[in-house]
C-alpha positions as CSV (number, residue, x, y, z in Angstrom):
1,M,2.6,-22.0,3.5
2,N,2.5,-21.9,7.3
3,E,-1.0,-21.1,8.6
4,Q,0.0,-18.7,11.4
5,A,2.4,-16.6,9.3
6,P,-0.1,-15.6,6.6
7,T,-2.8,-14.9,9.2
8,T,-0.5,-12.5,11.0
9,L,0.7,-11.0,7.8
10,V,-2.8,-10.4,6.4
11,S,-3.9,-9.0,9.8
12,T,-0.9,-6.6,9.8
13,V,-1.6,-5.4,6.3
14,W,-5.3,-4.9,6.9
15,Q,-4.6,-2.9,10.0
16,E,-2.1,-0.7,8.2
17,V,-4.3,-0.1,5.1
18,L,-7.6,0.2,7.0
19,Q,-6.2,2.0,10.1
20,C,-8.1,-0.5,12.3
21,E,-7.5,-2.9,15.2
22,A,-6.7,-6.5,14.5
23,P,-9.5,-8.1,12.5
24,A,-11.5,-11.0,13.9
25,T,-12.1,-14.1,11.7
26,D,-15.6,-12.9,10.7
27,H,-14.8,-9.2,10.0
28,H,-15.8,-8.1,6.6
29,F,-13.2,-6.0,4.7
30,F,-15.8,-3.7,3.3
31,R,-18.8,-3.7,5.7
32,D,-17.1,-4.0,9.1
33,L,-13.8,-2.4,8.5
34,G,-14.6,0.4,6.1
35,G,-12.6,-0.9,3.2
36,N,-13.2,0.1,-0.4
37,S,-11.9,-1.0,-3.8
38,L,-8.8,1.3,-3.7
39,L,-7.9,0.1,-0.2
40,G,-8.5,-3.5,-1.4
41,L,-6.0,-2.9,-4.2
42,Q,-3.5,-1.4,-1.9
43,A,-3.7,-4.4,0.5
44,T,-3.5,-6.9,-2.4
45,V,-0.4,-5.3,-3.8
46,Q,1.3,-5.3,-0.4
47,L,0.4,-8.9,0.2
48,R,1.6,-9.9,-3.3
49,E,5.0,-8.3,-2.5
50,K,5.3,-9.9,0.9
51,L,4.0,-13.4,0.1
52,G,5.7,-13.6,-3.3
53,F,2.9,-15.0,-5.4
54,K,0.1,-13.6,-7.6
55,I,-3.0,-12.7,-5.8
56,P,-5.9,-11.6,-8.0
57,L,-7.9,-8.7,-6.6
58,R,-11.1,-10.7,-7.1
59,T,-9.9,-12.9,-4.3
60,L,-10.7,-10.2,-1.8
61,F,-14.1,-9.4,-3.4
62,R,-15.0,-13.1,-3.4
63,N,-13.7,-13.6,0.2
64,P,-14.1,-10.3,2.1
65,R,-14.3,-11.9,5.5
66,F,-10.9,-12.1,7.2
67,G,-10.9,-15.9,7.8
68,D,-12.2,-16.7,4.4
69,Y,-9.5,-14.5,2.8
70,V,-6.7,-16.1,4.7
71,A,-8.0,-19.5,3.6
72,A,-8.2,-18.4,0.0
73,L,-4.6,-17.2,0.1
74,A,-3.6,-20.6,1.5
75,V,-5.3,-22.3,-1.5
76,L,-3.5,-19.9,-3.9
77,A,-0.2,-20.6,-2.3
78,A,-0.7,-24.3,-2.6
79,E,-1.6,-24.0,-6.2
80,Q,1.5,-21.8,-6.9
81,E,3.7,-24.4,-5.1
82,S,2.2,-27.2,-7.2
83,V,2.8,-25.3,-10.5
84,E,6.4,-24.6,-9.5
85,A,7.0,-28.2,-8.5
86,T,5.8,-29.4,-11.9
87,R,8.2,-27.0,-13.6
88,N,11.2,-28.5,-11.8
């Protein structure tokens, strides 16, 4: 997974869902940007569809800061790629 593409994608989804400006690395989905659990679910579903892999909702709750969330998605993507590689 290319680092720049997911950062831009997550930023775009967060901006759309939260109706906010581009988040900084340390912006907190809930405290700084006004997110709630329903908006978190909406963002997660959009990202699942756009990125093409399973993203547990708990990923956002465990990594609510923008930079941490993007890093967690990179780990999930790598794990998914590893699982797919072992299947082939």
